[in-house]
C-alpha distance (Angstrom), angle and dihedral (degrees) to the residues before:
residue distance angle dihedral
M1 . . .
H2 3.80 . .
H3 3.79 119.9 .
S4 3.82 94.0 -98.3
E5 3.82 92.2 48.2
Y6 3.79 90.7 47.6
D7 3.81 91.0 47.9
T8 3.79 89.7 53.7
Y9 3.83 88.8 48.8
K10 3.83 90.8 50.7
Q11 3.82 90.6 52.1
Q12 3.80 90.9 51.0
I13 3.79 92.2 50.0
R14 3.82 90.1 49.1
E15 3.80 90.7 50.5
E16 3.81 89.5 50.2
Y17 3.81 88.8 56.1
S18 3.78 96.5 37.7
H19 3.78 90.6 127.9
Y20 3.82 87.6 74.5
D21 3.78 121.5 78.0
D22 3.81 117.5 -118.9
T23 3.77 95.5 -97.3
A24 3.79 96.3 48.6
Y25 3.79 90.9 44.7
A26 3.81 93.2 50.0
Q27 3.80 92.2 48.6
G28 3.81 93.5 49.6
R29 3.78 94.1 42.5
L30 3.80 91.2 49.8
K31 3.80 90.0 55.4
V32 3.79 92.2 52.7
L33 3.81 94.5 44.9
R34 3.81 93.5 48.1
L35 3.83 88.7 52.7
F36 3.79 90.0 54.6
L37 3.79 90.6 54.6
Q38 3.80 91.7 49.8
I39 3.78 96.1 57.3
P40 3.82 116.3 86.9
N41 3.82 95.1 -126.8
I42 3.78 129.0 19.4
F43 3.78 91.7 -167.2
A44 3.78 124.1 54.3
T45 3.76 99.9 -149.4
K46 3.80 125.8 69.6
E47 3.81 91.3 -131.4
F48 3.79 93.6 55.2
R49 3.82 92.0 43.4
E50 3.81 91.1 52.5
N51 3.82 93.8 45.6
Y52 3.79 104.6 34.2
E53 3.81 113.0 14.1
L54 3.81 98.0 90.3
R55 3.81 94.5 45.5
A56 3.80 91.3 46.6
R57 3.77 91.4 52.1
Q58 3.83 90.7 47.4
N59 3.81 91.3 50.4
I60 3.77 91.5 48.8
A61 3.79 92.8 47.9
R62 3.80 90.4 49.8
E63 3.84 91.3 50.5
I64 3.79 89.9 48.8
E65 3.77 90.7 53.6
E66 3.81 91.3 48.4
L67 3.83 93.4 49.4
E68 3.81 93.2 46.2
A69 3.80 90.3 50.5
K70 3.81 90.8 51.9
L71 3.81 91.6 49.2
N72 3.77 92.3 47.7
A73 3.81 91.2 49.4
A74 3.80 92.5 51.6
């Protein structure tokens, strides 16, 4: 997923959890994202791993940085 696509996805996820304030959302989302980075493979199939794994991990890492920055600024 390209940056702009991932950014749209992030906005949709945030809207889905709009009943949480920014701090609670960031804390919960960080837990989920960190779990994704801990597992050996995000994608189950070899084809998806070869084509999308690196970009997915980069997008997740970028979102983690953004959320941590927001929490630290609060």
